[in-house]
C-alpha positions as CSV (number, residue, x, y, z in Angstrom):
1,M,26.4,50.8,159.1
2,R,29.4,49.5,161.1
3,V,31.1,50.6,164.3
4,M,34.9,50.1,164.6
5,L,37.1,50.2,167.7
6,A,40.1,52.5,167.2
7,P,43.7,51.3,167.6
8,M,44.8,53.4,170.7
9,E,48.4,52.7,171.5
10,G,49.0,51.6,175.1
11,V,45.3,51.6,175.8
12,I,43.2,49.3,173.6
13,D,45.2,46.2,174.0
14,P,44.1,42.5,173.9
15,A,42.5,42.7,177.4
16,M,40.5,45.9,176.5
17,R,39.5,44.5,173.1
18,R,38.1,41.4,174.8
19,L,36.2,43.4,177.4
20,L,34.7,46.0,175.0
21,T,33.8,43.6,172.2
22,G,32.1,41.4,174.8
23,L,29.6,44.2,175.4
24,G,28.4,44.3,171.8
25,G,28.1,46.8,169.1
26,V,31.7,46.5,167.7
27,D,32.1,45.2,164.2
28,R,35.9,45.4,163.9
29,C,39.0,46.1,166.0
30,V,42.5,47.2,165.0
31,T,45.5,46.3,167.1
32,E,48.0,48.8,168.5
33,F,50.7,49.4,166.0
34,L,53.5,47.0,165.3
35,R,56.6,49.1,164.5
36,V,58.5,47.9,161.4
37,C,62.0,49.1,160.6
38,D,64.1,47.1,158.2
39,R,63.6,43.4,159.0
40,L,61.0,40.7,159.1
41,L,59.8,40.2,162.6
42,P,59.4,36.8,164.2
43,P,55.9,35.3,164.7
44,R,56.1,35.6,168.4
45,V,56.1,39.4,168.1
46,F,52.9,39.3,166.1
47,R,51.2,37.0,168.6
48,R,52.3,39.1,171.5
49,L,50.6,42.1,170.0
50,C,47.6,40.2,168.7
51,P,47.0,37.0,170.6
52,E,43.7,36.8,168.7
53,L,45.8,35.3,165.8
54,D,45.5,32.0,167.7
55,Q,41.7,32.4,167.8
56,G,41.1,32.8,164.1
57,G,42.0,36.5,164.2
58,R,38.9,37.3,166.3
59,T,38.2,38.3,169.9
60,R,36.3,35.9,172.1
61,A,33.1,37.6,171.0
62,G,33.9,36.8,167.4
63,V,34.9,40.3,166.3
64,P,37.7,40.4,163.7
65,V,41.0,42.1,164.7
66,F,43.0,43.7,161.9
67,L,46.7,43.9,162.6
68,Q,48.2,47.4,162.3
69,L,51.7,48.1,160.9
70,L,53.7,51.3,161.3
71,G,56.8,52.3,159.4
72,G,58.2,54.4,156.5
73,Q,59.7,51.8,154.1
74,P,57.5,49.9,151.6
75,A,59.5,46.7,151.3
76,P,59.8,45.8,155.1
77,L,56.2,46.7,155.6
78,A,55.1,44.5,152.7
79,E,57.2,41.6,154.0
80,N,55.7,41.9,157.5
81,A,52.2,42.3,156.1
82,A,52.6,39.1,154.3
83,R,53.7,37.3,157.5
84,A,50.7,38.8,159.4
85,A,48.4,37.4,156.7
86,E,50.1,34.0,156.9
87,L,49.7,33.9,160.7
88,G,45.9,34.5,160.3
89,A,45.3,38.2,160.5
90,P,41.9,38.9,158.8
91,G,43.1,42.3,157.6
92,I,46.1,44.6,157.6
93,D,45.9,48.2,158.6
94,L,48.5,50.9,157.9
95,N,49.2,53.6,160.4
96,F,49.6,57.1,158.9
97,G,48.0,58.9,161.7
98,C,50.0,58.5,165.0
99,P,50.8,62.0,166.3
100,A,53.4,60.9,168.9
101,K,56.7,62.9,168.4
102,T,58.9,59.9,169.1
103,V,57.0,57.9,166.4
104,N,57.2,60.8,163.9
105,R,60.9,61.3,164.5
106,S,61.4,57.6,163.7
107,D,59.8,58.0,160.3
108,G,56.4,56.6,161.2
109,G,52.8,57.8,161.7
110,A,51.5,61.2,160.7
111,I,54.8,62.6,159.5
112,L,54.4,60.4,156.3
113,L,51.4,62.5,155.3
114,R,53.8,65.2,154.1
115,E,54.8,62.8,151.3
116,P,51.7,61.4,149.5
117,E,54.0,59.6,147.0
118,R,55.5,57.6,149.8
119,V,52.1,56.9,151.3
120,S,51.1,55.5,147.9
121,A,54.2,53.4,147.6
122,I,53.6,51.8,151.0
123,V,50.0,51.0,150.4
124,D,50.8,49.6,146.9
125,A,53.6,47.4,148.2
126,V,51.5,46.0,151.0
127,R,48.5,45.4,148.8
128,R,50.7,43.5,146.3
129,A,52.2,41.4,149.1
130,V,48.9,40.3,150.8
131,P,46.5,37.8,149.3
132,T,43.6,39.6,147.5
133,Q,41.0,38.3,149.9
134,I,42.8,40.0,152.8
135,P,41.7,43.7,153.2
136,V,44.4,46.3,153.3
137,T,43.1,49.5,155.1
138,A,44.8,52.7,156.2
139,K,44.2,55.3,158.9
140,I,45.2,58.9,158.4
141,R,44.7,62.4,159.8
142,L,43.9,65.5,157.8
143,G,47.6,66.3,157.6
144,F,50.8,66.9,159.6
145,E,51.2,70.7,160.0
146,D,48.1,71.6,158.0
147,R,45.4,70.2,155.7
148,S,47.0,71.1,152.4
149,P,48.1,67.5,151.4
150,F,44.9,65.9,152.7
151,L,43.1,65.1,149.4
152,D,46.4,64.1,147.7
153,N,46.9,61.5,150.4
154,V,43.3,60.3,150.1
155,R,43.7,59.9,146.3
156,A,47.1,58.2,146.7
157,I,45.7,55.6,149.1
158,A,42.7,55.0,146.8
159,E,44.8,54.6,143.7
160,A,47.2,52.3,145.4
161,G,44.4,49.8,146.0
162,A,43.4,50.2,149.7
163,S,40.2,48.5,150.7
164,E,39.1,51.2,153.1
165,L,40.3,54.4,154.7
166,T,39.7,55.7,158.2
167,V,40.1,59.5,158.6
168,H,40.7,61.1,162.0
169,A,39.3,64.5,161.3
170,R,42.2,66.5,162.8
171,T,45.8,67.3,161.8
172,R,48.8,66.1,163.8
173,R,49.2,69.7,164.9
174,D,45.6,69.7,166.2
175,G,46.4,66.7,168.4
176,Y,43.2,65.8,170.2
177,R,41.8,69.3,170.7
178,P,38.2,69.7,169.7
179,P,36.6,70.2,167.3
180,A,37.0,67.4,164.8
181,W,36.6,68.8,161.3
182,W,34.0,66.3,160.0
183,E,33.2,68.3,156.9
184,E,36.7,67.6,155.6
185,I,35.8,63.9,155.5
186,S,33.0,64.7,153.2
187,R,35.6,66.2,150.8
188,A,37.5,63.0,150.9
189,R,34.5,61.0,149.8
190,E,34.1,63.3,146.8
191,A,37.9,63.0,146.0
192,A,37.8,59.2,146.1
193,P,34.2,58.1,145.4
194,G,35.1,54.4,145.1
195,L,36.9,54.2,148.4
196,P,34.9,53.3,151.5
197,I,35.7,55.9,154.2
198,I,35.3,55.5,158.0
199,A,34.8,58.7,160.0
200,N,36.7,59.1,163.3
201,G,37.0,61.9,165.9
202,E,34.9,63.4,168.7
203,I,32.2,60.8,168.8
204,W,31.1,60.7,172.5
205,S,27.4,59.9,172.2
206,A,24.8,58.4,169.9
207,D,23.8,62.0,169.0
208,D,27.4,62.7,168.0
209,A,27.4,59.6,165.8
210,R,24.2,60.7,164.0
211,R,25.6,64.2,163.4
212,C,28.9,62.8,162.2
213,R,27.1,60.6,159.7
214,E,25.1,63.5,158.5
215,V,28.1,65.8,158.0
216,T,30.5,63.3,156.5
217,G,28.1,61.1,154.6
218,C,29.9,58.1,156.0
219,S,27.9,55.0,157.0
220,D,30.8,53.6,159.1
221,L,32.3,55.2,162.2
222,M,35.3,54.5,164.4
223,L,35.2,55.1,168.2
224,G,38.2,55.7,170.4
225,R,38.2,57.6,173.6
226,G,34.4,57.7,173.7
227,A,34.3,53.9,174.0
228,L,36.7,54.0,176.9
229,C,34.8,56.6,178.8
230,R,31.5,54.9,178.0
231,P,32.1,51.2,177.4
232,D,28.6,50.6,176.1
233,L,28.9,53.5,173.6
234,P,29.5,51.1,170.6
235,R,26.2,49.2,171.2
236,L,24.3,52.5,171.9
237,V,25.7,54.0,168.6
238,A,25.0,50.8,166.7
239,A,21.4,50.7,167.8
240,S,21.0,54.4,167.0
241,L,22.4,54.0,163.5
242,R,19.9,51.2,162.9
243,G,17.1,53.4,164.1
244,E,16.4,51.1,167.0
245,A,15.7,52.0,170.6
246,G,19.0,51.5,172.4
247,P,19.5,49.6,175.6
248,E,19.7,51.5,178.9
249,P,23.1,53.1,179.4
250,L,25.3,51.4,181.9
251,A,25.2,52.8,185.4
252,W,28.1,52.8,187.8
253,R,26.9,49.6,189.4
254,D,27.1,48.0,186.0
255,I,30.7,49.2,185.5
256,L,32.0,47.7,188.8
257,P,31.8,44.0,187.6
258,L,33.5,45.1,184.3
259,L,36.3,46.6,186.4
260,A,36.7,43.3,188.2
261,E,36.7,41.4,184.9
262,F,39.3,43.9,183.5
263,L,41.6,43.4,186.5
264,D,41.4,39.6,186.0
265,L,42.2,40.0,182.3
266,N,45.2,42.1,183.0
267,L,46.5,39.6,185.5
268,A,46.3,37.0,182.7
269,C,48.1,39.3,180.3
270,Y,50.7,41.0,182.4
271,D,53.1,40.5,185.3
272,R,51.4,41.1,188.7
273,G,53.6,44.0,189.3
274,H,52.2,45.8,186.2
275,A,48.6,44.6,186.1
276,A,47.4,47.6,188.2
277,N,48.5,50.2,185.6
278,P,46.0,49.5,182.8
279,F,43.3,49.3,185.5
280,K,44.1,52.7,186.8
281,Q,44.4,54.1,183.3
282,W,40.9,52.9,182.5
283,L,39.5,54.6,185.6
284,V,41.0,57.9,184.4
285,Y,39.0,57.5,181.2
286,L,35.8,56.4,183.0
287,R,35.8,59.4,185.3
288,A,35.0,61.6,182.3
289,Y,31.5,60.1,182.4
290,Y,31.2,58.5,185.8
291,P,32.0,60.8,188.8
292,Q,32.2,57.6,191.0
293,A,35.2,56.5,189.0
294,A,37.1,59.7,190.0
295,R,36.3,59.0,193.7
296,F,37.3,55.3,193.4
297,F,40.5,56.3,191.6
298,E,41.5,58.5,194.6
299,E,40.9,55.5,196.9
300,I,43.2,53.1,195.0
301,K,45.7,55.3,193.2
302,R,48.5,54.5,195.7
303,L,47.7,50.7,195.7
304,R,50.2,48.6,193.8
305,Q,49.1,45.0,194.5
306,P,46.2,43.6,192.5
307,D,44.8,41.8,195.6
308,D,44.5,45.2,197.4
309,I,42.7,46.7,194.5
310,A,40.4,43.7,194.3
311,R,39.5,44.1,197.9
312,A,38.8,47.8,197.4
313,L,36.7,46.9,194.3
314,A,34.7,44.4,196.3
315,Q,34.0,47.0,199.0
316,A,32.9,49.5,196.3
317,S,30.5,46.8,194.9
318,E,29.0,46.2,198.3
319,D,28.5,49.9,198.7
320,A,26.7,50.0,195.3
321,Y,24.4,47.1,196.4
322,P,23.5,47.6,200.0
323,D,21.4,44.5,200.1
324,D,20.7,41.5,197.8
325,R,17.2,42.7,197.0
326,V,18.6,45.7,195.2
327,R,21.1,43.5,193.3
328,A,18.3,41.2,192.2
329,A,16.1,44.0,191.1
């Protein structure tokens, strides 16, 4: 029973991975995608995407980080997968699920699901290029325009030697509109009984996680937007899957120090002129669960300097703790 953190492009970056895995409940992360065209990329590109490579391929909390590759040609993907393994990636993940139009027009992501034979060739080439002890995993959707090639893709990935498969239970055309068609994942398990499958899509609570497991039959789950809206969701889900009483959900006063930590992490990762952007982006996700985040976003949305945001955050923290006795309690 494992809980994975999804590879959300432009959102779950090294700073967010460090923050969320530090809260507990996450068994594995996957990087944002590294786009591969026709050449071997230099080591600095891998390290920029995945600085955890210099920490044994793990976050500070010790959670392994698989490196995700995106592209449409087997040979360059295989060559870059081998380099990622040499640099210390504990696993290689292949992106066949990205729905972005710019990515699909560039022969990457979900558009490849229209060609199961090419999906198979990519997985096979990468599997052959990477040492046997390094897992090669893949992430797909139910299809591009429709679900008709879904099971063909599942079988292709299994027969090509993938270690695991994550299924986002929507097509590219579905985008992120609910519902997620969890029952389709159960069909995938029947089509490839020897392939471990991880269920992904519309898991916003521990109750959702339990229902998803019941419908899909999958023991492992992947969380994306739910973990951004509720940063303690992975540990709540993990406790629920183990049949344990979960910890108390984080209140807004608990989120405020995480916001301060996240601002500092972004200052370490980005130029000061850009550090505010991921901070505001996270607030947009948080406001789906915390109404206070929506109000705070309105207060700081026009601020550009990290110091100004830090002062506003300090004031918000004082308002949440009107005296030290409340803080101590």
